[in-house]
CHARMM-style PDB file with segment names, atoms N, HN, CA, C and O in Angstrom:
ATOM      1  N   MET     1       1.724  21.864  -7.597  1.00  0.00      PROA
ATOM      2  CA  MET     1       1.645  20.525  -7.055  1.00  0.00      PROA
ATOM      3  C   MET     1       1.591  19.522  -8.206  1.00  0.00      PROA
ATOM      4  O   MET     1       0.883  19.731  -9.191  1.00  0.00      PROA
ATOM      5  N   GLN     2       2.337  18.447  -8.072  1.00  0.00      PROA
ATOM      6  HN  GLN     2       2.913  18.277  -7.272  1.00  0.00      PROA
ATOM      7  CA  GLN     2       2.367  17.400  -9.096  1.00  0.00      PROA
ATOM      8  C   GLN     2       1.080  16.590  -9.047  1.00  0.00      PROA
ATOM      9  O   GLN     2       0.609  16.233  -7.967  1.00  0.00      PROA
ATOM     10  N   MET     3       0.510  16.298 -10.215  1.00  0.00      PROA
ATOM     11  HN  MET     3       0.893  16.588 -11.092  1.00  0.00      PROA
ATOM     12  CA  MET     3      -0.711  15.516 -10.297  1.00  0.00      PROA
ATOM     13  C   MET     3      -0.386  14.026 -10.184  1.00  0.00      PROA
ATOM     14  O   MET     3       0.684  13.583 -10.603  1.00  0.00      PROA
ATOM     15  N   LEU     4      -1.305  13.271  -9.624  1.00  0.00      PROA
ATOM     16  HN  LEU     4      -2.174  13.631  -9.284  1.00  0.00      PROA
ATOM     17  CA  LEU     4      -1.149  11.826  -9.507  1.00  0.00      PROA
ATOM     18  C   LEU     4      -1.472  11.166 -10.834  1.00  0.00      PROA
ATOM     19  O   LEU     4      -2.560  11.361 -11.375  1.00  0.00      PROA
ATOM     20  N   GLU     5      -0.541  10.389 -11.364  1.00  0.00      PROA
ATOM     21  HN  GLU     5       0.343  10.230 -10.925  1.00  0.00      PROA
ATOM     22  CA  GLU     5      -0.781   9.627 -12.587  1.00  0.00      PROA
ATOM     23  C   GLU     5      -1.176   8.218 -12.174  1.00  0.00      PROA
ATOM     24  O   GLU     5      -0.371   7.492 -11.591  1.00  0.00      PROA
ATOM     25  N   ILE     6      -2.400   7.827 -12.469  1.00  0.00      PROA
ATOM     26  HN  ILE     6      -3.054   8.416 -12.943  1.00  0.00      PROA
ATOM     27  CA  ILE     6      -2.907   6.524 -12.071  1.00  0.00      PROA
ATOM     28  C   ILE     6      -2.444   5.467 -13.069  1.00  0.00      PROA
ATOM     29  O   ILE     6      -2.631   5.616 -14.277  1.00  0.00      PROA
ATOM     30  N   LYS     7      -1.829   4.379 -12.544  1.00  0.00      PROA
ATOM     31  HN  LYS     7      -1.678   4.257 -11.563  1.00  0.00      PROA
ATOM     32  CA  LYS     7      -1.271   3.344 -13.406  1.00  0.00      PROA
ATOM     33  C   LYS     7      -1.543   1.977 -12.806  1.00  0.00      PROA
ATOM     34  O   LYS     7      -1.895   1.871 -11.631  1.00  0.00      PROA
ATOM     35  N   LYS     8      -1.382   0.935 -13.600  1.00  0.00      PROA
ATOM     36  HN  LYS     8      -1.095   1.021 -14.554  1.00  0.00      PROA
ATOM     37  CA  LYS     8      -1.538  -0.436 -13.117  1.00  0.00      PROA
ATOM     38  C   LYS     8      -0.214  -0.903 -12.530  1.00  0.00      PROA
ATOM     39  O   LYS     8       0.853  -0.522 -13.011  1.00  0.00      PROA
ATOM     40  N   GLN     9      -0.286  -1.751 -11.460  1.00  0.00      PROA
ATOM     41  HN  GLN     9      -1.153  -2.060 -11.069  1.00  0.00      PROA
ATOM     42  CA  GLN     9       0.915  -2.286 -10.831  1.00  0.00      PROA
ATOM     43  C   GLN     9       0.580  -3.557 -10.077  1.00  0.00      PROA
ATOM     44  O   GLN     9      -0.590  -3.818  -9.796  1.00  0.00      PROA
ATOM     45  N   ASP    10       1.604  -4.366  -9.738  1.00  0.00      PROA
ATOM     46  HN  ASP    10       2.554  -4.154  -9.966  1.00  0.00      PROA
ATOM     47  CA  ASP    10       1.357  -5.641  -9.067  1.00  0.00      PROA
ATOM     48  C   ASP    10       2.511  -6.033  -8.138  1.00  0.00      PROA
ATOM     49  O   ASP    10       3.175  -7.040  -8.380  1.00  0.00      PROA
ATOM     50  N   PRO    11       2.762  -5.242  -7.066  1.00  0.00      PROA
ATOM     51  CA  PRO    11       3.827  -5.610  -6.121  1.00  0.00      PROA
ATOM     52  C   PRO    11       3.341  -6.664  -5.116  1.00  0.00      PROA
ATOM     53  O   PRO    11       2.161  -7.014  -5.107  1.00  0.00      PROA
ATOM     54  N   GLU    12       4.251  -7.169  -4.269  1.00  0.00      PROA
ATOM     55  HN  GLU    12       5.210  -6.884  -4.276  1.00  0.00      PROA
ATOM     56  CA  GLU    12       3.877  -8.097  -3.199  1.00  0.00      PROA
ATOM     57  C   GLU    12       2.843  -7.416  -2.304  1.00  0.00      PROA
ATOM     58  O   GLU    12       2.911  -6.205  -2.096  1.00  0.00      PROA
ATOM     59  N   LYS    13       1.899  -8.170  -1.779  1.00  0.00      PROA
ATOM     60  HN  LYS    13       1.843  -9.154  -1.948  1.00  0.00      PROA
ATOM     61  CA  LYS    13       0.799  -7.576  -1.025  1.00  0.00      PROA
ATOM     62  C   LYS    13       0.704  -8.111   0.403  1.00  0.00      PROA
ATOM     63  O   LYS    13       1.142  -9.225   0.690  1.00  0.00      PROA
ATOM     64  N   VAL    14       0.120  -7.292   1.305  1.00  0.00      PROA
ATOM     65  HN  VAL    14      -0.236  -6.387   1.072  1.00  0.00      PROA
ATOM     66  CA  VAL    14      -0.181  -7.647   2.685  1.00  0.00      PROA
ATOM     67  C   VAL    14      -1.615  -7.206   2.948  1.00  0.00      PROA
ATOM     68  O   VAL    14      -2.008  -6.122   2.517  1.00  0.00      PROA
ATOM     69  N   ASN    15      -2.404  -8.017   3.643  1.00  0.00      PROA
ATOM     70  HN  ASN    15      -2.085  -8.897   3.994  1.00  0.00      PROA
ATOM     71  CA  ASN    15      -3.785  -7.641   3.952  1.00  0.00      PROA
ATOM     72  C   ASN    15      -3.859  -6.757   5.188  1.00  0.00      PROA
ATOM     73  O   ASN    15      -3.264  -7.075   6.218  1.00  0.00      PROA
ATOM     74  N   LYS    16      -4.586  -5.649   5.090  1.00  0.00      PROA
ATOM     75  HN  LYS    16      -5.069  -5.391   4.254  1.00  0.00      PROA
ATOM     76  CA  LYS    16      -4.873  -4.736   6.202  1.00  0.00      PROA
ATOM     77  C   LYS    16      -6.319  -4.290   6.069  1.00  0.00      PROA
ATOM     78  O   LYS    16      -6.880  -4.331   4.974  1.00  0.00      PROA
ATOM     79  N   THR    17      -6.927  -3.867   7.163  1.00  0.00      PROA
ATOM     80  HN  THR    17      -6.471  -3.834   8.053  1.00  0.00      PROA
ATOM     81  CA  THR    17      -8.294  -3.370   7.128  1.00  0.00      PROA
ATOM     82  C   THR    17      -8.310  -1.904   7.521  1.00  0.00      PROA
ATOM     83  O   THR    17      -7.701  -1.517   8.519  1.00  0.00      PROA
ATOM     84  N   PHE    18      -9.010  -1.081   6.734  1.00  0.00      PROA
ATOM     85  HN  PHE    18      -9.504  -1.395   5.923  1.00  0.00      PROA
ATOM     86  CA  PHE    18      -9.164   0.342   7.017  1.00  0.00      PROA
ATOM     87  C   PHE    18     -10.650   0.674   6.975  1.00  0.00      PROA
ATOM     88  O   PHE    18     -11.369   0.170   6.113  1.00  0.00      PROA
ATOM     89  N   ARG    19     -11.111   1.498   7.874  1.00  0.00      PROA
ATOM     90  HN  ARG    19     -10.527   1.908   8.575  1.00  0.00      PROA
ATOM     91  CA  ARG    19     -12.503   1.941   7.869  1.00  0.00      PROA
ATOM     92  C   ARG    19     -12.543   3.319   7.222  1.00  0.00      PROA
ATOM     93  O   ARG    19     -11.928   4.270   7.706  1.00  0.00      PROA
ATOM     94  N   LEU    20     -13.279   3.406   6.117  1.00  0.00      PROA
ATOM     95  HN  LEU    20     -13.778   2.634   5.723  1.00  0.00      PROA
ATOM     96  CA  LEU    20     -13.344   4.640   5.334  1.00  0.00      PROA
ATOM     97  C   LEU    20     -14.792   5.092   5.196  1.00  0.00      PROA
ATOM     98  O   LEU    20     -15.700   4.262   5.178  1.00  0.00      PROA
ATOM     99  N   PRO    21     -15.015   6.397   5.099  1.00  0.00      PROA
ATOM    100  CA  PRO    21     -16.378   6.885   4.878  1.00  0.00      PROA
ATOM    101  C   PRO    21     -16.931   6.354   3.551  1.00  0.00      PROA
ATOM    102  O   PRO    21     -16.216   6.296   2.551  1.00  0.00      PROA
ATOM    103  N   LYS    22     -18.215   5.968   3.555  1.00  0.00      PROA
ATOM    104  HN  LYS    22     -18.796   6.015   4.367  1.00  0.00      PROA
ATOM    105  CA  LYS    22     -18.837   5.423   2.358  1.00  0.00      PROA
ATOM    106  C   LYS    22     -18.741   6.389   1.186  1.00  0.00      PROA
ATOM    107  O   LYS    22     -18.509   5.964   0.054  1.00  0.00      PROA
ATOM    108  N   SER    23     -18.917   7.680   1.439  1.00  0.00      PROA
ATOM    109  HN  SER    23     -19.106   8.025   2.358  1.00  0.00      PROA
ATOM    110  CA  SER    23     -18.850   8.670   0.354  1.00  0.00      PROA
ATOM    111  C   SER    23     -17.478   8.675  -0.310  1.00  0.00      PROA
ATOM    112  O   SER    23     -17.374   8.857  -1.523  1.00  0.00      PROA
ATOM    113  N   LEU    24     -16.433   8.478   0.476  1.00  0.00      PROA
ATOM    114  HN  LEU    24     -16.517   8.330   1.461  1.00  0.00      PROA
ATOM    115  CA  LEU    24     -15.073   8.438  -0.070  1.00  0.00      PROA
ATOM    116  C   LEU    24     -14.884   7.176  -0.918  1.00  0.00      PROA
ATOM    117  O   LEU    24     -14.322   7.236  -2.011  1.00  0.00      PROA
ATOM    118  N   VAL    25     -15.348   6.051  -0.415  1.00  0.00      PROA
ATOM    119  HN  VAL    25     -15.805   6.002   0.473  1.00  0.00      PROA
ATOM    120  CA  VAL    25     -15.234   4.791  -1.153  1.00  0.00      PROA
ATOM    121  C   VAL    25     -16.025   4.873  -2.459  1.00  0.00      PROA
ATOM    122  O   VAL    25     -15.556   4.409  -3.499  1.00  0.00      PROA
ATOM    123  N   ASP    26     -17.209   5.454  -2.409  1.00  0.00      PROA
ATOM    124  HN  ASP    26     -17.589   5.831  -1.564  1.00  0.00      PROA
ATOM    125  CA  ASP    26     -18.008   5.610  -3.630  1.00  0.00      PROA
ATOM    126  C   ASP    26     -17.250   6.409  -4.681  1.00  0.00      PROA
ATOM    127  O   ASP    26     -17.232   6.035  -5.854  1.00  0.00      PROA
ATOM    128  N   ARG    27     -16.626   7.501  -4.268  1.00  0.00      PROA
ATOM    129  HN  ARG    27     -16.640   7.805  -3.315  1.00  0.00      PROA
ATOM    130  CA  ARG    27     -15.850   8.334  -5.208  1.00  0.00      PROA
ATOM    131  C   ARG    27     -14.665   7.562  -5.769  1.00  0.00      PROA
ATOM    132  O   ARG    27     -14.387   7.626  -6.967  1.00  0.00      PROA
ATOM    133  N   MET    28     -13.966   6.829  -4.901  1.00  0.00      PROA
ATOM    134  HN  MET    28     -14.192   6.776  -3.929  1.00  0.00      PROA
ATOM    135  CA  MET    28     -12.803   6.069  -5.362  1.00  0.00      PROA
ATOM    136  C   MET    28     -13.223   4.954  -6.312  1.00  0.00      PROA
ATOM    137  O   MET    28     -12.519   4.676  -7.283  1.00  0.00      PROA
ATOM    138  N   GLU    29     -14.354   4.315  -6.048  1.00  0.00      PROA
ATOM    139  HN  GLU    29     -14.926   4.540  -5.260  1.00  0.00      PROA
ATOM    140  CA  GLU    29     -14.839   3.258  -6.944  1.00  0.00      PROA
ATOM    141  C   GLU    29     -15.152   3.822  -8.331  1.00  0.00      PROA
ATOM    142  O   GLU    29     -14.887   3.166  -9.339  1.00  0.00      PROA
ATOM    143  N   GLN    30     -15.705   5.017  -8.389  1.00  0.00      PROA
ATOM    144  HN  GLN    30     -15.920   5.550  -7.571  1.00  0.00      PROA
ATOM    145  CA  GLN    30     -15.992   5.656  -9.680  1.00  0.00      PROA
ATOM    146  C   GLN    30     -14.700   5.927 -10.448  1.00  0.00      PROA
ATOM    147  O   GLN    30     -14.630   5.697 -11.655  1.00  0.00      PROA
ATOM    148  N   ILE    31     -13.687   6.413  -9.750  1.00  0.00      PROA
ATOM    149  HN  ILE    31     -13.744   6.600  -8.769  1.00  0.00      PROA
ATOM    150  CA  ILE    31     -12.395   6.693 -10.390  1.00  0.00      PROA
ATOM    151  C   ILE    31     -11.753   5.398 -10.878  1.00  0.00      PROA
ATOM    152  O   ILE    31     -11.272   5.325 -12.009  1.00  0.00      PROA
ATOM    153  N   ALA    32     -11.747   4.378 -10.023  1.00  0.00      PROA
ATOM    154  HN  ALA    32     -12.137   4.437  -9.105  1.00  0.00      PROA
ATOM    155  CA  ALA    32     -11.143   3.092 -10.392  1.00  0.00      PROA
ATOM    156  C   ALA    32     -11.823   2.511 -11.629  1.00  0.00      PROA
ATOM    157  O   ALA    32     -11.159   2.008 -12.534  1.00  0.00      PROA
ATOM    158  N   GLN    33     -13.141   2.585 -11.657  1.00  0.00      PROA
ATOM    159  HN  GLN    33     -13.681   2.993 -10.921  1.00  0.00      PROA
ATOM    160  CA  GLN    33     -13.872   2.060 -12.805  1.00  0.00      PROA
ATOM    161  C   GLN    33     -13.535   2.859 -14.069  1.00  0.00      PROA
ATOM    162  O   GLN    33     -13.332   2.278 -15.135  1.00  0.00      PROA
ATOM    163  N   ALA    34     -13.475   4.177 -13.953  1.00  0.00      PROA
ATOM    164  HN  ALA    34     -13.640   4.650 -13.087  1.00  0.00      PROA
ATOM    165  CA  ALA    34     -13.164   5.027 -15.111  1.00  0.00      PROA
ATOM    166  C   ALA    34     -11.753   4.775 -15.635  1.00  0.00      PROA
ATOM    167  O   ALA    34     -11.506   4.891 -16.836  1.00  0.00      PROA
ATOM    168  N   LYS    35     -10.818   4.427 -14.732  1.00  0.00      PROA
ATOM    169  HN  LYS    35     -11.018   4.333 -13.757  1.00  0.00      PROA
ATOM    170  CA  LYS    35      -9.424   4.185 -15.121  1.00  0.00      PROA
ATOM    171  C   LYS    35      -9.153   2.712 -15.417  1.00  0.00      PROA
ATOM    172  O   LYS    35      -8.035   2.343 -15.777  1.00  0.00      PROA
ATOM    173  N   ASN    36     -10.188   1.864 -15.264  1.00  0.00      PROA
ATOM    174  HN  ASN    36     -11.096   2.164 -14.972  1.00  0.00      PROA
ATOM    175  CA  ASN    36     -10.070   0.431 -15.542  1.00  0.00      PROA
ATOM    176  C   ASN    36      -8.994  -0.249 -14.687  1.00  0.00      PROA
ATOM    177  O   ASN    36      -8.206  -1.054 -15.183  1.00  0.00      PROA
ATOM    178  N   ILE    37      -8.979   0.093 -13.384  1.00  0.00      PROA
ATOM    179  HN  ILE    37      -9.619   0.747 -12.981  1.00  0.00      PROA
ATOM    180  CA  ILE    37      -8.080  -0.565 -12.430  1.00  0.00      PROA
ATOM    181  C   ILE    37      -8.909  -0.956 -11.212  1.00  0.00      PROA
ATOM    182  O   ILE    37     -10.032  -0.483 -11.040  1.00  0.00      PROA
ATOM    183  N   SER    38      -8.355  -1.811 -10.377  1.00  0.00      PROA
ATOM    184  HN  SER    38      -7.442  -2.195 -10.516  1.00  0.00      PROA
ATOM    185  CA  SER    38      -9.076  -2.222  -9.172  1.00  0.00      PROA
ATOM    186  C   SER    38      -9.085  -1.095  -8.149  1.00  0.00      PROA
ATOM    187  O   SER    38      -8.229  -0.210  -8.166  1.00  0.00      PROA
ATOM    188  N   LEU    39     -10.067  -1.147  -7.261  1.00  0.00      PROA
ATOM    189  HN  LEU    39     -10.762  -1.866  -7.247  1.00  0.00      PROA
ATOM    190  CA  LEU    39     -10.126  -0.169  -6.172  1.00  0.00      PROA
ATOM    191  C   LEU    39      -8.873  -0.285  -5.316  1.00  0.00      PROA
ATOM    192  O   LEU    39      -8.322   0.729  -4.886  1.00  0.00      PROA
ATOM    193  N   ASN    40      -8.419  -1.502  -5.066  1.00  0.00      PROA
ATOM    194  HN  ASN    40      -8.866  -2.325  -5.415  1.00  0.00      PROA
ATOM    195  CA  ASN    40      -7.213  -1.707  -4.272  1.00  0.00      PROA
ATOM    196  C   ASN    40      -6.001  -1.024  -4.907  1.00  0.00      PROA
ATOM    197  O   ASN    40      -5.232  -0.358  -4.213  1.00  0.00      PROA
ATOM    198  N   ALA    41      -5.827  -1.185  -6.216  1.00  0.00      PROA
ATOM    199  HN  ALA    41      -6.451  -1.726  -6.780  1.00  0.00      PROA
ATOM    200  CA  ALA    41      -4.690  -0.555  -6.907  1.00  0.00      PROA
ATOM    201  C   ALA    41      -4.760   0.962  -6.790  1.00  0.00      PROA
ATOM    202  O   ALA    41      -3.734   1.623  -6.633  1.00  0.00      PROA
ATOM    203  N   LEU    42      -5.969   1.514  -6.867  1.00  0.00      PROA
ATOM    204  HN  LEU    42      -6.803   0.976  -6.994  1.00  0.00      PROA
ATOM    205  CA  LEU    42      -6.129   2.964  -6.742  1.00  0.00      PROA
ATOM    206  C   LEU    42      -5.764   3.431  -5.337  1.00  0.00      PROA
ATOM    207  O   LEU    42      -5.066   4.433  -5.180  1.00  0.00      PROA
ATOM    208  N   VAL    43      -6.231   2.712  -4.312  1.00  0.00      PROA
ATOM    209  HN  VAL    43      -6.797   1.898  -4.439  1.00  0.00      PROA
ATOM    210  CA  VAL    43      -5.921   3.075  -2.926  1.00  0.00      PROA
ATOM    211  C   VAL    43      -4.416   3.035  -2.684  1.00  0.00      PROA
ATOM    212  O   VAL    43      -3.869   3.932  -2.044  1.00  0.00      PROA
ATOM    213  N   VAL    44      -3.743   2.003  -3.190  1.00  0.00      PROA
ATOM    214  HN  VAL    44      -4.188   1.274  -3.710  1.00  0.00      PROA
ATOM    215  CA  VAL    44      -2.288   1.901  -3.042  1.00  0.00      PROA
ATOM    216  C   VAL    44      -1.611   3.126  -3.647  1.00  0.00      PROA
ATOM    217  O   VAL    44      -0.700   3.691  -3.041  1.00  0.00      PROA
ATOM    218  N   GLN    45      -2.044   3.538  -4.826  1.00  0.00      PROA
ATOM    219  HN  GLN    45      -2.784   3.079  -5.317  1.00  0.00      PROA
ATOM    220  CA  GLN    45      -1.432   4.695  -5.479  1.00  0.00      PROA
ATOM    221  C   GLN    45      -1.714   5.983  -4.711  1.00  0.00      PROA
ATOM    222  O   GLN    45      -0.847   6.853  -4.633  1.00  0.00      PROA
ATOM    223  N   PHE    46      -2.910   6.117  -4.143  1.00  0.00      PROA
ATOM    224  HN  PHE    46      -3.614   5.410  -4.206  1.00  0.00      PROA
ATOM    225  CA  PHE    46      -3.212   7.284  -3.319  1.00  0.00      PROA
ATOM    226  C   PHE    46      -2.298   7.318  -2.087  1.00  0.00      PROA
ATOM    227  O   PHE    46      -1.771   8.373  -1.735  1.00  0.00      PROA
ATOM    228  N   PHE    47      -2.112   6.172  -1.438  1.00  0.00      PROA
ATOM    229  HN  PHE    47      -2.540   5.315  -1.724  1.00  0.00      PROA
ATOM    230  CA  PHE    47      -1.229   6.110  -0.277  1.00  0.00      PROA
ATOM    231  C   PHE    47       0.207   6.478  -0.659  1.00  0.00      PROA
ATOM    232  O   PHE    47       0.851   7.271   0.028  1.00  0.00      PROA
ATOM    233  N   GLU    48       0.703   5.903  -1.750  1.00  0.00      PROA
ATOM    234  HN  GLU    48       0.180   5.259  -2.308  1.00  0.00      PROA
ATOM    235  CA  GLU    48       2.074   6.191  -2.189  1.00  0.00      PROA
ATOM    236  C   GLU    48       2.246   7.676  -2.499  1.00  0.00      PROA
ATOM    237  O   GLU    48       3.254   8.277  -2.126  1.00  0.00      PROA
ATOM    238  N   TYR    49       1.277   8.261  -3.170  1.00  0.00      PROA
ATOM    239  HN  TYR    49       0.458   7.773  -3.472  1.00  0.00      PROA
ATOM    240  CA  TYR    49       1.327   9.688  -3.507  1.00  0.00      PROA
ATOM    241  C   TYR    49       1.329  10.530  -2.229  1.00  0.00      PROA
ATOM    242  O   TYR    49       2.121  11.463  -2.099  1.00  0.00      PROA
ATOM    243  N   GLY    50       0.451  10.202  -1.298  1.00  0.00      PROA
ATOM    244  HN  GLY    50      -0.192   9.444  -1.404  1.00  0.00      PROA
ATOM    245  CA  GLY    50       0.380  10.948  -0.041  1.00  0.00      PROA
ATOM    246  C   GLY    50       1.675  10.856   0.747  1.00  0.00      PROA
ATOM    247  O   GLY    50       2.155  11.864   1.265  1.00  0.00      PROA
ATOM    248  N   LEU    51       2.247   9.667   0.845  1.00  0.00      PROA
ATOM    249  HN  LEU    51       1.858   8.848   0.424  1.00  0.00      PROA
ATOM    250  CA  LEU    51       3.506   9.500   1.571  1.00  0.00      PROA
ATOM    251  C   LEU    51       4.659  10.231   0.893  1.00  0.00      PROA
ATOM    252  O   LEU    51       5.520  10.791   1.570  1.00  0.00      PROA
ATOM    253  N   ALA    52       4.682  10.231  -0.424  1.00  0.00      PROA
ATOM    254  HN  ALA    52       3.982   9.776  -0.975  1.00  0.00      PROA
ATOM    255  CA  ALA    52       5.749  10.903  -1.167  1.00  0.00      PROA
ATOM    256  C   ALA    52       5.664  12.422  -1.031  1.00  0.00      PROA
ATOM    257  O   ALA    52       6.653  13.124  -1.241  1.00  0.00      PROA
ATOM    258  N   HSD    53       4.484  12.924  -0.681  1.00  0.00      PROA
ATOM    259  HN  HSD    53       3.681  12.353  -0.511  1.00  0.00      PROA
ATOM    260  CA  HSD    53       4.303  14.371  -0.601  1.00  0.00      PROA
ATOM    261  C   HSD    53       4.097  14.889   0.819  1.00  0.00      PROA
ATOM    262  O   HSD    53       3.606  16.002   1.006  1.00  0.00      PROA
ATOM    263  N   LEU    54       4.468  14.093   1.819  1.00  0.00      PROA
ATOM    264  HN  LEU    54       4.867  13.189   1.667  1.00  0.00      PROA
ATOM    265  CA  LEU    54       4.436  14.553   3.205  1.00  0.00      PROA
ATOM    266  C   LEU    54       5.465  15.650   3.405  1.00  0.00      PROA
ATOM    267  O   LEU    54       6.492  15.673   2.726  1.00  0.00      PROA
ATOM    268  N   LYS    55       5.199  16.546   4.320  1.00  0.00      PROA
ATOM    269  HN  LYS    55       4.365  16.527   4.871  1.00  0.00      PROA
ATOM    270  CA  LYS    55       6.198  17.561   4.661  1.00  0.00      PROA
ATOM    271  C   LYS    55       7.390  16.873   5.294  1.00  0.00      PROA
ATOM    272  O   LYS    55       7.234  15.845   5.955  1.00  0.00      PROA
ATOM    273  N   ALA    56       8.586  17.427   5.102  1.00  0.00      PROA
ATOM    274  HN  ALA    56       8.713  18.261   4.566  1.00  0.00      PROA
ATOM    275  CA  ALA    56       9.831  16.802   5.574  1.00  0.00      PROA
ATOM    276  C   ALA    56       9.810  16.526   7.065  1.00  0.00      PROA
ATOM    277  O   ALA    56      10.352  15.505   7.490  1.00  0.00      PROA
ATOM    278  N   ASP    57       9.214  17.381   7.878  1.00  0.00      PROA
ATOM    279  HN  ASP    57       8.774  18.210   7.532  1.00  0.00      PROA
ATOM    280  CA  ASP    57       9.216  17.180   9.331  1.00  0.00      PROA
ATOM    281  C   ASP    57       8.319  16.030   9.774  1.00  0.00      PROA
ATOM    282  O   ASP    57       8.423  15.584  10.917  1.00  0.00      PROA
ATOM    283  N   THR    58       7.449  15.544   8.907  1.00  0.00      PROA
ATOM    284  HN  THR    58       7.365  15.907   7.979  1.00  0.00      PROA
ATOM    285  CA  THR    58       6.601  14.403   9.276  1.00  0.00      PROA
ATOM    286  C   THR    58       7.056  13.120   8.611  1.00  0.00      PROA
ATOM    287  O   THR    58       6.481  12.062   8.866  1.00  0.00      PROA
ATOM    288  N   ASP    59       8.078  13.184   7.760  1.00  0.00      PROA
ATOM    289  HN  ASP    59       8.545  14.043   7.552  1.00  0.00      PROA
ATOM    290  CA  ASP    59       8.560  12.012   7.022  1.00  0.00      PROA
ATOM    291  C   ASP    59       9.688  11.341   7.803  1.00  0.00      PROA
ATOM    292  O   ASP    59      10.857  11.430   7.427  1.00  0.00      PROA
ATOM    293  N   GLU    60       9.313  10.655   8.921  1.00  0.00      PROA
ATOM    294  HN  GLU    60       8.364  10.583   9.227  1.00  0.00      PROA
ATOM    295  CA  GLU    60      10.314  10.049   9.786  1.00  0.00      PROA
ATOM    296  C   GLU    60      10.658   8.628   9.394  1.00  0.00      PROA
ATOM    297  O   GLU    60      11.741   8.147   9.724  1.00  0.00      PROA
ATOM    298  N   VAL    61       9.755   7.937   8.693  1.00  0.00      PROA
ATOM    299  HN  VAL    61       8.874   8.328   8.425  1.00  0.00      PROA
ATOM    300  CA  VAL    61       9.957   6.536   8.341  1.00  0.00      PROA
ATOM    301  C   VAL    61       9.910   6.387   6.845  1.00  0.00      PROA
ATOM    302  O   VAL    61       9.013   6.927   6.197  1.00  0.00      PROA
ATOM    303  N   GLU    62      10.864   5.660   6.276  1.00  0.00      PROA
ATOM    304  HN  GLU    62      11.593   5.221   6.802  1.00  0.00      PROA
ATOM    305  CA  GLU    62      10.863   5.395   4.834  1.00  0.00      PROA
ATOM    306  C   GLU    62      10.669   3.941   4.574  1.00  0.00      PROA
ATOM    307  OT1 GLU    62      10.640   3.519   3.418  1.00  0.00      PROA
TER     308      GLU     62
END
């Protein structure tokens, strides 16, 4: 499995609200701080990585 390379980026943005477990947010905040990026930038990269690695039968929308 390919590892996620965390990087800085600044594409056009849209506001959305997601409810996440506090333990997950705490872990992500630690990673974001260690990588010197915003929590939002880290979440975007996690989403992009997850979507890029979906199984072909579930990848209906690009």
